[in-house]
OpenMM code with the backbone's topology and positions (N, CA, C; nanometers):
from openmm import Vec3, app, unit

residues = "MET ASN ALA GLN GLY ILE ASP VAL VAL PHE ILE HIS VAL LYS ASN PRO ASN LYS MET LEU LYS TRP TYR SER LYS ILE LEU GLY VAL PRO PHE LYS ASN PHE PRO LYS ASP SER PHE TRP HIS GLU CYS VAL PHE THR GLN HIS ASN LYS GLN THR ARG PHE ALA LEU ASP PHE VAL ALA THR ALA VAL SER GLU VAL".split()
positions = [
    Vec3(-0.2769, -1.3327, 8.1078),
    Vec3(-0.3952, -1.2897, 8.0355),
    Vec3(-0.3616, -1.2790, 7.8876),
    Vec3(-0.4496, -1.3290, 7.8050),
    Vec3(-0.4323, -1.3242, 7.6605),
    Vec3(-0.5508, -1.2504, 7.5996),
    Vec3(-0.5360, -1.1212, 7.5798),
    Vec3(-0.6459, -1.0401, 7.5260),
    Vec3(-0.6702, -1.0754, 7.3798),
    Vec3(-0.7966, -1.0940, 7.3455),
    Vec3(-0.8345, -1.1314, 7.2098),
    Vec3(-0.9106, -1.0210, 7.1374),
    Vec3(-0.9323, -0.9093, 7.2008),
    Vec3(-1.0074, -0.8010, 7.1387),
    Vec3(-1.0960, -0.7329, 7.2402),
    Vec3(-1.1847, -0.6505, 7.1935),
    Vec3(-1.2758, -0.5758, 7.2800),
    Vec3(-1.3993, -0.6606, 7.3055),
    Vec3(-1.4360, -0.6750, 7.4328),
    Vec3(-1.5554, -0.7527, 7.4673),
    Vec3(-1.6809, -0.6679, 7.4549),
    Vec3(-1.6816, -0.5517, 7.5211),
    Vec3(-1.8007, -0.4665, 7.5164),
    Vec3(-1.7598, -0.3198, 7.5254),
    Vec3(-1.8278, -0.2371, 7.4470),
    Vec3(-1.8085, -0.0924, 7.4487),
    Vec3(-1.9356, -0.0315, 7.5055),
    Vec3(-1.9230, 0.0502, 7.6107),
    Vec3(-2.0380, 0.1128, 7.6762),
    Vec3(-2.0488, 0.2596, 7.6376),
    Vec3(-2.1710, 0.3060, 7.6219),
    Vec3(-2.1992, 0.4491, 7.6162),
    Vec3(-2.3053, 0.4739, 7.7220),
    Vec3(-2.2745, 0.5639, 7.8157),
    Vec3(-2.3677, 0.5981, 7.9228),
    Vec3(-2.4539, 0.7146, 7.8749),
    Vec3(-2.5854, 0.6960, 7.8722),
    Vec3(-2.6756, 0.7961, 7.8151),
    Vec3(-2.7825, 0.8392, 7.9148),
    Vec3(-2.8345, 0.9601, 7.8941),
    Vec3(-2.9428, 1.0068, 7.9809),
    Vec3(-3.0785, 1.0027, 7.9114),
    Vec3(-3.0817, 0.9820, 7.7806),
    Vec3(-3.2074, 0.9728, 7.7068),
    Vec3(-3.2066, 0.8438, 7.6246),
    Vec3(-3.2397, 0.7304, 7.6882),
    Vec3(-3.2271, 0.6010, 7.6211),
    Vec3(-3.3126, 0.5859, 7.4963),
    Vec3(-3.4354, 0.6333, 7.4984),
    Vec3(-3.5222, 0.6175, 7.3815),
    Vec3(-3.4678, 0.6921, 7.2605),
    Vec3(-3.4203, 0.8131, 7.2827),
    Vec3(-3.3633, 0.8933, 7.1744),
    Vec3(-3.2388, 0.8253, 7.1165),
    Vec3(-3.1522, 0.7764, 7.2030),
    Vec3(-3.0290, 0.7130, 7.1569),
    Vec3(-3.0557, 0.5810, 7.0850),
    Vec3(-3.1476, 0.4995, 7.1377),
    Vec3(-3.1804, 0.3728, 7.0716),
    Vec3(-3.2355, 0.3979, 6.9316),
    Vec3(-3.3253, 0.4956, 6.9202),
    Vec3(-3.3827, 0.5279, 6.7893),
    Vec3(-3.2758, 0.5781, 6.6929),
    Vec3(-3.1867, 0.6661, 6.7417),
    Vec3(-3.0830, 0.7225, 6.6555),
    Vec3(-2.9883, 0.6143, 6.6057),
    Vec3(-2.9350, 0.5335, 6.6958),
    Vec3(-2.8414, 0.4281, 6.6554),
    Vec3(-2.9079, 0.3274, 6.5623),
    Vec3(-3.0340, 0.2974, 6.5849),
    Vec3(-3.1053, 0.2018, 6.4996),
    Vec3(-3.1349, 0.2608, 6.3620),
    Vec3(-3.1886, 0.3839, 6.3594),
    Vec3(-3.2302, 0.4453, 6.2334),
    Vec3(-3.1117, 0.4931, 6.1494),
    Vec3(-3.0205, 0.5667, 6.2090),
    Vec3(-2.9111, 0.6284, 6.1343),
    Vec3(-2.7989, 0.5294, 6.1035),
    Vec3(-2.7610, 0.4492, 6.2022),
    Vec3(-2.6481, 0.3574, 6.1840),
    Vec3(-2.6891, 0.2133, 6.1563),
    Vec3(-2.8187, 0.1828, 6.1730),
    Vec3(-2.8642, 0.0463, 6.1483),
    Vec3(-2.8213, -0.0540, 6.2537),
    Vec3(-2.7943, -0.0065, 6.3742),
    Vec3(-2.7504, -0.0953, 6.4824),
    Vec3(-2.8701, -0.1754, 6.5328),
    Vec3(-2.8647, -0.3081, 6.5227),
    Vec3(-2.9775, -0.3927, 6.5647),
    Vec3(-2.9712, -0.4293, 6.7128),
    Vec3(-3.0278, -0.3461, 6.7971),
    Vec3(-3.0270, -0.3735, 6.9406),
    Vec3(-3.1211, -0.4875, 6.9746),
    Vec3(-3.0814, -0.5666, 7.0732),
    Vec3(-3.1675, -0.6725, 7.1253),
    Vec3(-3.2791, -0.6090, 7.2058),
    Vec3(-3.3931, -0.6743, 7.2116),
    Vec3(-3.5036, -0.6260, 7.2939),
    Vec3(-3.4842, -0.6732, 7.4373),
    Vec3(-3.4835, -0.5807, 7.5285),
    Vec3(-3.4707, -0.6099, 7.6703),
    Vec3(-3.5977, -0.5646, 7.7408),
    Vec3(-3.6235, -0.6111, 7.8606),
    Vec3(-3.7421, -0.5647, 7.9352),
    Vec3(-3.7396, -0.4131, 7.9525),
    Vec3(-3.8577, -0.3532, 7.9641),
    Vec3(-3.8672, -0.2073, 7.9773),
    Vec3(-3.7905, -0.1535, 8.0973),
    Vec3(-3.7810, -0.2321, 8.2047),
    Vec3(-3.7123, -0.1841, 8.3242),
    Vec3(-3.5618, -0.2113, 8.3205),
    Vec3(-3.5115, -0.2614, 8.2091),
    Vec3(-3.3687, -0.2901, 8.1972),
    Vec3(-3.2901, -0.1609, 8.1808),
    Vec3(-3.1710, -0.1561, 8.2381),
    Vec3(-3.0843, -0.0400, 8.2237),
    Vec3(-2.9793, -0.0629, 8.1152),
    Vec3(-2.9906, -0.1693, 8.0403),
    Vec3(-2.8864, -0.2115, 7.9483),
    Vec3(-2.9476, -0.2577, 7.8163),
    Vec3(-2.8985, -0.2062, 7.7062),
    Vec3(-2.9382, -0.2519, 7.5725),
    Vec3(-2.8102, -0.2752, 7.4932),
    Vec3(-2.8048, -0.3851, 7.4205),
    Vec3(-2.6815, -0.4131, 7.3489),
    Vec3(-2.7053, -0.4674, 7.2092),
    Vec3(-2.6011, -0.4560, 7.1292),
    Vec3(-2.5961, -0.5116, 6.9951),
    Vec3(-2.4664, -0.5908, 6.9867),
    Vec3(-2.4694, -0.7037, 6.9182),
    Vec3(-2.3498, -0.7866, 6.9037),
    Vec3(-2.3067, -0.7860, 6.7576),
    Vec3(-2.1827, -0.7446, 6.7350),
    Vec3(-2.1240, -0.7478, 6.6017),
    Vec3(-2.0317, -0.8688, 6.5939),
    Vec3(-2.0444, -0.9472, 6.4879),
    Vec3(-1.9590, -1.0642, 6.4705),
    Vec3(-1.8838, -1.0525, 6.3389),
    Vec3(-1.7531, -1.0716, 6.3471),
    Vec3(-1.6708, -1.0696, 6.2268),
    Vec3(-1.5559, -1.1676, 6.2464),
    Vec3(-1.5347, -1.2531, 6.1502),
    Vec3(-1.4269, -1.3525, 6.1561),
    Vec3(-1.4345, -1.4348, 6.2845),
    Vec3(-1.5546, -1.4783, 6.3194),
    Vec3(-1.5795, -1.5613, 6.4379),
    Vec3(-1.5447, -1.4928, 6.5696),
    Vec3(-1.5353, -1.3602, 6.5712),
    Vec3(-1.5115, -1.2853, 6.6948),
    Vec3(-1.6263, -1.1884, 6.7144),
    Vec3(-1.6655, -1.1721, 6.8398),
    Vec3(-1.7776, -1.0838, 6.8714),
    Vec3(-1.7314, -0.9622, 6.9499),
    Vec3(-1.7938, -0.8494, 6.9212),
    Vec3(-1.7790, -0.7282, 7.0006),
    Vec3(-1.9187, -0.6801, 7.0331),
    Vec3(-1.9418, -0.6494, 7.1598),
    Vec3(-2.0731, -0.6007, 7.2015),
    Vec3(-2.0677, -0.4495, 7.2184),
    Vec3(-2.1718, -0.3832, 7.1718),
    Vec3(-2.1888, -0.2388, 7.1845),
    Vec3(-2.3110, -0.2185, 7.2716),
    Vec3(-2.2972, -0.1434, 7.3798),
    Vec3(-2.4076, -0.1326, 7.4750),
    Vec3(-2.4354, 0.0115, 7.5148),
    Vec3(-2.5643, 0.0401, 7.5341),
    Vec3(-2.6081, 0.1663, 7.5925),
    Vec3(-2.6498, 0.1362, 7.7355),
    Vec3(-2.5951, 0.2117, 7.8290),
    Vec3(-2.6190, 0.1927, 7.9718),
    Vec3(-2.6919, 0.3164, 8.0226),
    Vec3(-2.8042, 0.2959, 8.0915),
    Vec3(-2.8909, 0.4078, 8.1281),
    Vec3(-2.8813, 0.4532, 8.2730),
    Vec3(-2.7925, 0.3963, 8.3535),
    Vec3(-2.7920, 0.4313, 8.4957),
    Vec3(-2.6610, 0.4898, 8.5457),
    Vec3(-2.5622, 0.4986, 8.4642),
    Vec3(-2.4322, 0.5465, 8.5092),
    Vec3(-2.4347, 0.6962, 8.5366),
    Vec3(-2.3399, 0.7410, 8.6137),
    Vec3(-2.3332, 0.8830, 8.6476),
    Vec3(-2.2589, 0.9647, 8.5431),
    Vec3(-2.1675, 0.9044, 8.4693),
    Vec3(-2.0919, 0.9776, 8.3676),
    Vec3(-2.1607, 0.9606, 8.2325),
    Vec3(-2.2648, 1.0387, 8.2096),
    Vec3(-2.3449, 1.0224, 8.0883),
    Vec3(-2.2974, 1.1155, 7.9777),
    Vec3(-2.3303, 1.0787, 7.8528),
    Vec3(-2.3012, 1.1680, 7.7410),
    Vec3(-2.4015, 1.2832, 7.7450),
    Vec3(-2.3766, 1.3870, 7.6703),
    Vec3(-2.4646, 1.5037, 7.6693),
    Vec3(-2.5845, 1.4865, 7.5776),
    Vec3(-2.5950, 1.3749, 7.5052),
    Vec3(-2.7070, 1.3524, 7.4134),
    Vec3(-2.8278, 1.3035, 7.4896),
] * unit.nanometer
topology = app.Topology()
chain = topology.addChain("A")
for resn in residues:
    res = topology.addResidue(resn, chain)
    for name in ("N", "CA", "C"):
        topology.addAtom(name, app.Element.getBySymbol(name[0]), res)
């Protein structure tokens, strides 16, 4: 295996609308639009031809307190 970096970073949340608004408004994170019934929202950061995905996951059991 030849690791090239981080593929995706997950944050498990219990209030998806609040978190999406906060990350978008405060940090400027441009999340992709997913269907309303989706449990996954992500943003892709690209630097030096490498991508890292940042995702909010709404169905996991180990959620943040936000």
